[in-house]
N, CA and C atoms as an extended XYZ file, in Angstrom:
441
Properties=species:S:1:pos:R:3:atomname:S:1:resname:S:1:resid:I:1 pbc="F F F"
N        47.604      -68.985      117.820 N   UNK     1
C        48.445      -68.595      118.925 CA  UNK     1
C        48.513      -69.785      119.872 C   UNK     1
N        49.735      -70.083      120.324 N   UNK     2
C        49.944      -71.229      121.206 CA  UNK     2
C        50.564      -70.749      122.500 C   UNK     2
N        50.068      -71.244      123.597 N   UNK     3
C        50.583      -70.909      124.916 CA  UNK     3
C        51.098      -72.182      125.537 C   UNK     3
N        52.374      -72.163      125.999 N   UNK     4
C        52.877      -73.376      126.618 CA  UNK     4
C        53.784      -73.028      127.781 C   UNK     4
N        54.005      -74.043      128.643 N   UNK     5
C        54.852      -73.907      129.817 CA  UNK     5
C        56.197      -74.522      129.476 C   UNK     5
N        57.280      -73.739      129.641 N   UNK     6
C        58.605      -74.240      129.286 CA  UNK     6
C        59.177      -75.138      130.367 C   UNK     6
N        58.559      -75.201      131.498 N   UNK     7
C        59.020      -76.073      132.572 CA  UNK     7
C        60.096      -75.412      133.412 C   UNK     7
N        60.417      -76.067      134.535 N   UNK     8
C        61.467      -75.567      135.411 CA  UNK     8
C        61.101      -74.286      136.121 C   UNK     8
N        59.842      -73.955      136.196 N   UNK     9
C        59.428      -72.758      136.912 CA  UNK     9
C        59.786      -71.466      136.199 C   UNK     9
N        60.063      -71.515      134.906 N   UNK    10
C        60.468      -70.323      134.170 CA  UNK    10
C        59.272      -69.475      133.764 C   UNK    10
N        58.093      -69.955      133.984 N   UNK    11
C        56.916      -69.178      133.630 CA  UNK    11
C        56.376      -69.593      132.284 C   UNK    11
N        55.388      -68.890      131.837 N   UNK    12
C        54.749      -69.210      130.573 CA  UNK    12
C        55.350      -68.371      129.454 C   UNK    12
N        55.518      -68.956      128.307 N   UNK    13
C        55.996      -68.233      127.134 CA  UNK    13
C        54.905      -68.225      126.097 C   UNK    13
N        54.860      -67.193      125.347 N   UNK    14
C        53.825      -67.030      124.350 CA  UNK    14
C        54.454      -67.160      122.972 C   UNK    14
N        53.968      -68.052      122.162 N   UNK    15
C        54.451      -68.223      120.795 CA  UNK    15
C        53.364      -67.755      119.846 C   UNK    15
N        53.752      -66.952      118.911 N   UNK    16
C        52.807      -66.514      117.889 CA  UNK    16
C        53.109      -67.274      116.607 C   UNK    16
N        52.139      -67.937      116.104 N   UNK    17
C        52.278      -68.666      114.851 CA  UNK    17
C        51.133      -68.255      113.954 C   UNK    17
N        51.483      -67.787      112.832 N   UNK    18
C        50.444      -67.413      111.878 CA  UNK    18
C        50.701      -68.159      110.582 C   UNK    18
N        49.742      -68.136      109.714 N   UNK    19
C        49.899      -68.801      108.429 CA  UNK    19
C        50.951      -68.095      107.577 C   UNK    19
N        51.139      -66.805      107.760 N   UNK    20
C        52.121      -66.055      106.971 CA  UNK    20
C        53.477      -65.980      107.634 C   UNK    20
N        53.760      -66.799      108.618 N   UNK    21
C        55.035      -66.755      109.327 CA  UNK    21
C        56.218      -66.983      108.414 C   UNK    21
N        56.098      -67.940      107.498 N   UNK    22
C        57.181      -68.206      106.562 CA  UNK    22
C        57.355      -67.063      105.581 C   UNK    22
N        56.240      -66.440      105.244 N   UNK    23
C        56.304      -65.314      104.328 CA  UNK    23
C        57.026      -64.128      104.978 C   UNK    23
N        56.756      -63.885      106.245 N   UNK    24
C        57.421      -62.794      106.963 CA  UNK    24
C        58.913      -63.077      107.079 C   UNK    24
N        59.267      -64.320      107.332 N   UNK    25
C        60.680      -64.674      107.435 CA  UNK    25
C        61.403      -64.472      106.104 C   UNK    25
N        60.778      -64.878      105.013 N   UNK    26
C        61.428      -64.730      103.718 CA  UNK    26
C        61.527      -63.255      103.332 C   UNK    26
N        60.544      -62.446      103.719 N   UNK    27
C        60.596      -61.013      103.467 CA  UNK    27
C        61.739      -60.384      104.262 C   UNK    27
N        61.895      -60.781      105.506 N   UNK    28
C        62.969      -60.276      106.352 CA  UNK    28
C        64.335      -60.654      105.776 C   UNK    28
N        64.485      -61.883      105.334 N   UNK    29
C        65.746      -62.336      104.739 CA  UNK    29
C        66.031      -61.549      103.466 C   UNK    29
N        65.005      -61.276      102.673 N   UNK    30
C        65.182      -60.512      101.436 CA  UNK    30
C        65.661      -59.094      101.724 C   UNK    30
N        65.052      -58.460      102.700 N   UNK    31
C        65.444      -57.098      103.062 CA  UNK    31
C        66.885      -57.080      103.564 C   UNK    31
N        67.254      -58.033      104.400 N   UNK    32
C        68.621      -58.103      104.909 CA  UNK    32
C        69.624      -58.347      103.783 C   UNK    32
N        69.254      -59.181      102.828 N   UNK    33
C        70.124      -59.459      101.693 CA  UNK    33
C        70.325      -58.208      100.843 C   UNK    33
N        69.274      -57.451      100.614 N   UNK    34
C        69.376      -56.201       99.846 CA  UNK    34
C        70.288      -55.218      100.568 C   UNK    34
N        70.124      -55.074      101.886 N   UNK    35
C        70.991      -54.187      102.649 CA  UNK    35
C        72.444      -54.639      102.609 C   UNK    35
N        72.652      -55.937      102.700 N   UNK    36
C        73.995      -56.485      102.676 CA  UNK    36
C        74.686      -56.184      101.346 C   UNK    36
N        73.937      -56.226      100.256 N   UNK    37
C        74.506      -55.936       98.948 CA  UNK    37
C        74.622      -54.443       98.677 C   UNK    37
N        73.765      -53.632       99.269 N   UNK    38
C        73.756      -52.197       99.003 CA  UNK    38
C        74.893      -51.472       99.708 C   UNK    38
N        75.275      -51.891      100.886 N   UNK    39
C        76.310      -51.198      101.650 CA  UNK    39
C        77.643      -51.172      100.903 C   UNK    39
N        78.147      -52.283      100.365 N   UNK    40
C        79.405      -52.197       99.604 CA  UNK    40
C        79.285      -51.332       98.354 C   UNK    40
N        78.113      -51.276       97.755 N   UNK    41
C        77.928      -50.440       96.574 CA  UNK    41
C        78.086      -48.965       96.929 C   UNK    41
N        77.540      -48.543       98.060 N   UNK    42
C        77.698      -47.165       98.497 CA  UNK    42
C        79.138      -46.888       98.906 C   UNK    42
N        79.803      -47.854       99.505 N   UNK    43
C        81.198      -47.683       99.900 CA  UNK    43
C        82.087      -47.539       98.671 C   UNK    43
N        81.785      -48.239       97.613 N   UNK    44
C        82.572      -48.135       96.382 CA  UNK    44
C        82.453      -46.737       95.789 C   UNK    44
N        81.283      -46.121       95.881 N   UNK    45
C        81.102      -44.764       95.382 CA  UNK    45
C        81.945      -43.769       96.160 C   UNK    45
N        82.103      -43.956       97.465 N   UNK    46
C        82.840      -42.996       98.267 CA  UNK    46
C        84.328      -43.034       97.962 C   UNK    46
N        84.848      -44.138       97.412 N   UNK    47
C        86.261      -44.211       97.064 CA  UNK    47
C        86.571      -43.387       95.820 C   UNK    47
N        85.576      -43.068       95.035 N   UNK    48
C        85.785      -42.300       93.817 CA  UNK    48
C        85.808      -40.803       94.074 C   UNK    48
N        85.739      -40.362       95.312 N   UNK    49
C        85.734      -38.943       95.650 CA  UNK    49
C        87.048      -38.303       95.231 C   UNK    49
N        86.941      -37.220       94.501 N   UNK    50
C        88.130      -36.455       94.139 CA  UNK    50
C        87.965      -35.066       94.722 C   UNK    50
N        88.605      -34.834       95.832 N   UNK    51
C        88.528      -33.541       96.506 CA  UNK    51
C        89.427      -32.527       95.833 C   UNK    51
N        89.487      -31.346       96.397 N   UNK    52
C        90.288      -30.283       95.809 CA  UNK    52
C        91.770      -30.479       96.093 C   UNK    52
N        92.115      -31.271       97.110 N   UNK    53
C        93.511      -31.475       97.455 CA  UNK    53
C        93.949      -32.854       96.967 C   UNK    53
N        94.401      -32.920       95.719 N   UNK    54
C        94.791      -34.183       95.127 CA  UNK    54
C        96.293      -34.443       95.211 C   UNK    54
N        97.046      -33.551       95.826 N   UNK    55
C        98.482      -33.755       95.906 CA  UNK    55
C        98.796      -34.807       96.951 C   UNK    55
N        99.702      -35.714       96.651 N   UNK    56
C       100.070      -36.735       97.622 CA  UNK    56
C       100.790      -36.119       98.820 C   UNK    56
N       100.731      -36.809       99.937 N   UNK    57
C       101.394      -36.329      101.136 CA  UNK    57
C       102.892      -36.282      100.884 C   UNK    57
N       103.517      -35.165      101.238 N   UNK    58
C       104.952      -35.026      101.086 CA  UNK    58
C       105.373      -34.568       99.701 C   UNK    58
N       104.417      -34.300       98.817 N   UNK    59
C       104.766      -33.851       97.474 CA  UNK    59
C       105.266      -32.414       97.517 C   UNK    59
N       106.180      -32.099       96.636 N   UNK    60
C       106.715      -30.745       96.566 CA  UNK    60
C       105.639      -29.811       96.037 C   UNK    60
N       105.542      -28.637       96.629 N   UNK    61
C       104.581      -27.647       96.169 CA  UNK    61
C       105.334      -26.462       95.584 C   UNK    61
N       104.718      -25.793       94.657 N   UNK    62
C       105.340      -24.660       93.998 CA  UNK    62
C       105.054      -23.388       94.797 C   UNK    62
N       106.105      -22.756       95.272 N   UNK    63
C       105.963      -21.497       96.008 CA  UNK    63
C       105.663      -20.409       94.994 C   UNK    63
N       104.562      -19.696       95.201 N   UNK    64
C       104.183      -18.676       94.233 CA  UNK    64
C       104.372      -17.254       94.770 C   UNK    64
N       104.424      -17.082       96.085 N   UNK    65
C       104.593      -15.756       96.660 CA  UNK    65
C       105.552      -15.829       97.838 C   UNK    65
N       106.506      -14.921       97.863 N   UNK    66
C       107.417      -14.798       98.996 CA  UNK    66
C       107.319      -13.353       99.479 C   UNK    66
N       106.967      -13.182      100.745 N   UNK    67
C       106.840      -11.855      101.332 CA  UNK    67
C       107.816      -11.733      102.488 C   UNK    67
N       108.617      -10.680      102.478 N   UNK    68
C       109.538      -10.410      103.575 CA  UNK    68
C       109.119       -9.101      104.220 C   UNK    68
N       109.071       -9.095      105.549 N   UNK    69
C       108.676       -7.881      106.240 CA  UNK    69
C       108.806       -8.006      107.741 C   UNK    69
N       108.239       -7.021      108.432 N   UNK    70
C       108.310       -6.931      109.889 CA  UNK    70
C       106.973       -7.352      110.490 C   UNK    70
N       107.032       -8.158      111.555 N   UNK    71
C       105.825       -8.645      112.213 CA  UNK    71
C       105.169       -7.503      112.984 C   UNK    71
N       103.894       -7.268      112.718 N   UNK    72
C       103.124       -6.281      113.472 CA  UNK    72
C       102.349       -6.929      114.605 C   UNK    72
N       101.806       -8.145      114.354 N   UNK    73
C       101.068       -8.854      115.408 CA  UNK    73
C       101.005      -10.342      115.091 C   UNK    73
N       100.825      -11.118      116.152 N   UNK    74
C       100.656      -12.563      116.030 CA  UNK    74
C        99.428      -12.952      116.838 C   UNK    74
N        98.471      -13.593      116.193 N   UNK    75
C        97.278      -14.081      116.887 CA  UNK    75
C        97.287      -15.591      116.819 C   UNK    75
N        97.305      -16.216      117.985 N   UNK    76
C        97.396      -17.670      118.023 CA  UNK    76
C        96.050      -18.307      117.752 C   UNK    76
N        96.051      -19.638      117.700 N   UNK    77
C        94.843      -20.401      117.389 CA  UNK    77
C        93.691      -20.019      118.308 C   UNK    77
N        92.514      -20.083      117.767 N   UNK    78
C        91.320      -19.761      118.531 CA  UNK    78
C        90.742      -18.423      118.121 C   UNK    78
N        91.582      -17.514      117.660 N   UNK    79
C        91.086      -16.207      117.254 CA  UNK    79
C        90.324      -16.295      115.940 C   UNK    79
N        90.743      -17.172      115.036 N   UNK    80
C        90.120      -17.280      113.723 CA  UNK    80
C        89.550      -18.653      113.453 C   UNK    80
N        89.361      -19.422      114.455 N   UNK    81
C        88.848      -20.766      114.268 CA  UNK    81
C        89.720      -21.752      115.004 C   UNK    81
N        89.289      -22.961      114.971 N   UNK    82
C        89.939      -24.003      115.762 CA  UNK    82
C        91.369      -24.294      115.328 C   UNK    82
N        91.615      -24.336      114.011 N   UNK    83
C        92.922      -24.770      113.520 CA  UNK    83
C        93.702      -23.668      112.810 C   UNK    83
N        93.367      -22.414      113.020 N   UNK    84
C        94.057      -21.359      112.300 CA  UNK    84
C        94.602      -20.319      113.259 C   UNK    84
N        95.713      -19.739      112.843 N   UNK    85
C        96.311      -18.615      113.540 CA  UNK    85
C        96.579      -17.557      112.477 C   UNK    85
N        96.991      -16.370      112.891 N   UNK    86
C        97.253      -15.316      111.917 CA  UNK    86
C        98.479      -14.530      112.332 C   UNK    86
N        99.197      -14.063      111.336 N   UNK    87
C       100.348      -13.209      111.562 CA  UNK    87
C       100.196      -12.016      110.624 C   UNK    87
N       100.347      -10.816      111.160 N   UNK    88
C       100.242       -9.601      110.369 CA  UNK    88
C       101.653       -9.087      110.113 C   UNK    88
N       101.971       -8.854      108.825 N   UNK    89
C       103.320       -8.465      108.423 CA  UNK    89
C       103.234       -7.184      107.587 C   UNK    89
N       104.134       -6.245      107.890 N   UNK    90
C       104.272       -5.046      107.067 CA  UNK    90
C       105.454       -5.301      106.144 C   UNK    90
N       105.164       -5.427      104.833 N   UNK    91
C       106.235       -5.789      103.903 CA  UNK    91
C       107.141       -4.601      103.591 C   UNK    91
N       108.157       -4.820      102.759 N   UNK    92
C       109.174       -3.813      102.480 CA  UNK    92
C       108.626       -2.601      101.744 C   UNK    92
N       107.485       -2.770      101.049 N   UNK    93
C       106.879       -1.635      100.341 CA  UNK    93
C       105.946       -0.836      101.249 C   UNK    93
N       105.737       -1.309      102.486 N   UNK    94
C       104.885       -0.608      103.438 CA  UNK    94
C       103.462       -1.139      103.513 C   UNK    94
N       103.131       -2.115      102.676 N   UNK    95
C       101.790       -2.696      102.680 CA  UNK    95
C       101.662       -3.684      103.840 C   UNK    95
N       100.493       -3.679      104.474 N   UNK    96
C       100.223       -4.599      105.578 CA  UNK    96
C        99.462       -5.803      105.038 C   UNK    96
N        99.943       -7.008      105.381 N   UNK    97
C        99.300       -8.233      104.922 CA  UNK    97
C        99.033       -9.130      106.113 C   UNK    97
N        97.892       -9.802      106.075 N   UNK    98
C        97.539      -10.780      107.111 CA  UNK    98
C        97.647      -12.162      106.498 C   UNK    98
N        98.412      -13.027      107.147 N   UNK    99
C        98.589      -14.392      106.687 CA  UNK    99
C        97.938      -15.338      107.685 C   UNK    99
N        97.055      -16.201      107.190 N   UNK   100
C        96.429      -17.211      108.042 CA  UNK   100
C        97.301      -18.465      108.000 C   UNK   100
N        97.624      -18.981      109.170 N   UNK   101
C        98.531      -20.110      109.284 CA  UNK   101
C        97.767      -21.286      109.860 C   UNK   101
N        97.795      -22.416      109.153 N   UNK   102
C        97.138      -23.623      109.671 CA  UNK   102
C        98.191      -24.566      110.249 C   UNK   102
N        97.745      -25.715      110.689 N   UNK   103
C        98.620      -26.656      111.393 CA  UNK   103
C        99.689      -27.273      110.499 C   UNK   103
N        99.521      -27.211      109.185 N   UNK   104
C       100.500      -27.830      108.290 CA  UNK   104
C       101.655      -26.904      107.931 C   UNK   104
N       101.558      -25.627      108.254 N   UNK   105
C       102.627      -24.685      107.944 CA  UNK   105
C       103.799      -24.911      108.893 C   UNK   105
N       105.014      -24.726      108.369 N   UNK   106
C       106.194      -24.863      109.223 CA  UNK   106
C       106.734      -23.481      109.570 C   UNK   106
N       107.160      -23.340      110.807 N   UNK   107
C       107.737      -22.084      111.296 CA  UNK   107
C       109.150      -22.410      111.749 C   UNK   107
N       110.132      -21.779      111.109 N   UNK   108
C       111.532      -22.086      111.390 CA  UNK   108
C       112.332      -20.794      111.518 C   UNK   108
N       113.525      -20.912      112.125 N   UNK   109
C       114.429      -19.771      112.156 CA  UNK   109
C       115.373      -19.861      110.971 C   UNK   109
N       116.351      -18.939      110.891 N   UNK   110
C       117.237      -18.910      109.732 CA  UNK   110
C       118.131      -20.143      109.644 C   UNK   110
N       118.312      -20.874      110.762 N   UNK   111
C       119.085      -22.122      110.759 CA  UNK   111
C       118.186      -23.342      110.584 C   UNK   111
N       116.923      -23.121      110.237 N   UNK   112
C       115.912      -24.157      110.010 CA  UNK   112
C       115.597      -24.984      111.255 C   UNK   112
N       115.718      -24.373      112.432 N   UNK   113
C       115.255      -25.007      113.667 CA  UNK   113
C       113.775      -24.681      113.824 C   UNK   113
N       113.018      -25.646      114.263 N   UNK   114
C       111.569      -25.479      114.387 CA  UNK   114
C       111.219      -24.494      115.491 C   UNK   114
N       110.278      -23.605      115.188 N   UNK   115
C       109.763      -22.627      116.151 CA  UNK   115
C       108.259      -22.786      116.271 C   UNK   115
N       107.688      -22.085      117.240 N   UNK   116
C       106.234      -21.993      117.357 CA  UNK   116
C       105.839      -20.543      117.173 C   UNK   116
N       104.556      -20.284      117.085 N   UNK   117
C       104.098      -18.897      116.966 CA  UNK   117
C       104.487      -18.080      118.183 C   UNK   117
N       104.599      -18.720      119.334 N   UNK   118
C       104.975      -18.003      120.549 CA  UNK   118
C       106.407      -17.476      120.476 C   UNK   118
N       107.242      -18.074      119.615 N   UNK   119
C       108.627      -17.641      119.468 CA  UNK   119
C       108.768      -16.413      118.581 C   UNK   119
N       107.738      -16.088      117.806 N   UNK   120
C       107.795      -14.929      116.921 CA  UNK   120
C       107.346      -13.697      117.695 C   UNK   120
N       108.160      -12.657      117.636 N   UNK   121
C       107.907      -11.423      118.389 CA  UNK   121
C       107.540      -10.273      117.452 C   UNK   121
N       106.816       -9.316      117.974 N   UNK   122
C       106.476       -8.113      117.236 CA  UNK   122
C       107.766       -7.355      116.919 C   UNK   122
N       107.898       -6.880      115.688 N   UNK   123
C       109.084       -6.160      115.250 CA  UNK   123
C       110.144       -7.052      114.625 C   UNK   123
N       109.967       -8.355      114.709 N   UNK   124
C       110.924       -9.302      114.149 CA  UNK   124
C       110.728       -9.395      112.635 C   UNK   124
N       111.823       -9.570      111.873 N   UNK   125
C       111.718       -9.732      110.422 CA  UNK   125
C       111.442      -11.194      110.102 C   UNK   125
N       110.507      -11.423      109.184 N   UNK   126
C       110.155      -12.774      108.753 CA  UNK   126
C       110.021      -12.828      107.242 C   UNK   126
N       110.131      -14.042      106.724 N   UNK   127
C       109.878      -14.310      105.310 CA  UNK   127
C       108.750      -15.331      105.268 C   UNK   127
N       107.684      -15.024      104.533 N   UNK   128
C       106.517      -15.902      104.447 CA  UNK   128
C       106.432      -16.447      103.026 C   UNK   128
N       106.491      -17.791      102.898 N   UNK   129
C       106.365      -18.459      101.608 CA  UNK   129
C       104.954      -18.999      101.472 C   UNK   129
N       104.307      -18.668      100.353 N   UNK   130
C       102.958      -19.159      100.098 CA  UNK   130
C       102.944      -20.009       98.844 C   UNK   130
N       102.112      -21.055       98.858 N   UNK   131
C       101.960      -21.953       97.717 CA  UNK   131
C       100.523      -21.917       97.233 C   UNK   131
N       100.320      -22.376       96.021 N   UNK   132
C        98.980      -22.443       95.434 CA  UNK   132
C        98.190      -23.540       96.121 C   UNK   132
N        97.037      -23.181       96.667 N   UNK   133
C        96.175      -24.158       97.345 CA  UNK   133
C        95.005      -24.569       96.476 C   UNK   133
N        95.014      -24.183       95.215 N   UNK   134
C        93.909      -24.519       94.322 CA  UNK   134
C        92.822      -23.473       94.376 C   UNK   134
N        92.063      -23.370       93.338 N   UNK   135
C        90.950      -22.416       93.219 CA  UNK   135
C        91.404      -20.979       93.400 C   UNK   135
N        92.653      -20.682       93.041 N   UNK   136
C        93.155      -19.315       93.136 CA  UNK   136
C        93.526      -18.885       94.538 C   UNK   136
N        93.526      -19.792       95.503 N   UNK   137
C        93.866      -19.453       96.876 CA  UNK   137
C        95.335      -19.740       97.143 C   UNK   137
N        95.899      -18.994       98.096 N   UNK   138
C        97.275      -19.216       98.500 CA  UNK   138
C        97.289      -19.712       99.935 C   UNK   138
N        98.217      -20.621      100.232 N   UNK   139
C        98.324      -21.219      101.558 CA  UNK   139
C        99.742      -21.001      102.065 C   UNK   139
N        99.862      -20.599      103.333 N   UNK   140
C       101.185      -20.380      103.909 CA  UNK   140
C       101.860      -21.732      104.093 C   UNK   140
N       103.032      -21.871      103.487 N   UNK   141
C       103.821      -23.105      103.622 CA  UNK   141
C       104.863      -22.959      104.724 C   UNK   141
N       105.614      -21.839      104.712 N   UNK   142
C       106.723      -21.658      105.633 CA  UNK   142
C       106.793      -20.208      106.106 C   UNK   142
N       107.028      -20.037      107.395 N   UNK   143
C       107.358      -18.735      107.967 CA  UNK   143
C       108.779      -18.883      108.520 C   UNK   143
N       109.698      -18.062      108.011 N   UNK   144
C       111.099      -18.130      108.417 CA  UNK   144
C       111.506      -16.816      109.054 C   UNK   144
N       112.076      -16.877      110.245 N   UNK   145
C       112.583      -15.651      110.861 CA  UNK   145
C       113.904      -15.277      110.190 C   UNK   145
N       114.106      -13.985      109.978 N   UNK   146
C       115.306      -13.489      109.318 CA  UNK   146
C       116.123      -12.732      110.355 C   UNK   146
N       117.414      -13.085      110.447 N   UNK   147
C       118.266      -12.398      111.429 CA  UNK   147
C       118.744      -11.065      110.909 C   UNK   147
């Protein structure tokens, strides 16, 4: 251990020198080198992720269910989670169905003008188009008001 004065009134500094100082430095460099090489390897693995939604953005989806009926209730976002809303529809056969609507669904009128959930009223006729969301689930694609 060496103690020296750096001069200029900066005080005393303490230097630690051991016989294994070079060994510690080479160990530190080795660890840093391993980390530097390991990070891109883990990043390469994350690019191979294949999630359940493999359709490209803007790709056409196949509509599998179309339901036409009268709106019984509309529950806006927050009732079923952060990004979901729900609309309850009584279809033409008298069955009541609840449709969960996420942020990607479009809501339009019969002239294809964009609407919001606040524009849909109880008793109004709507047509709900659902597409296959994978794993046997259906996702609301479009809610259209019918005049």
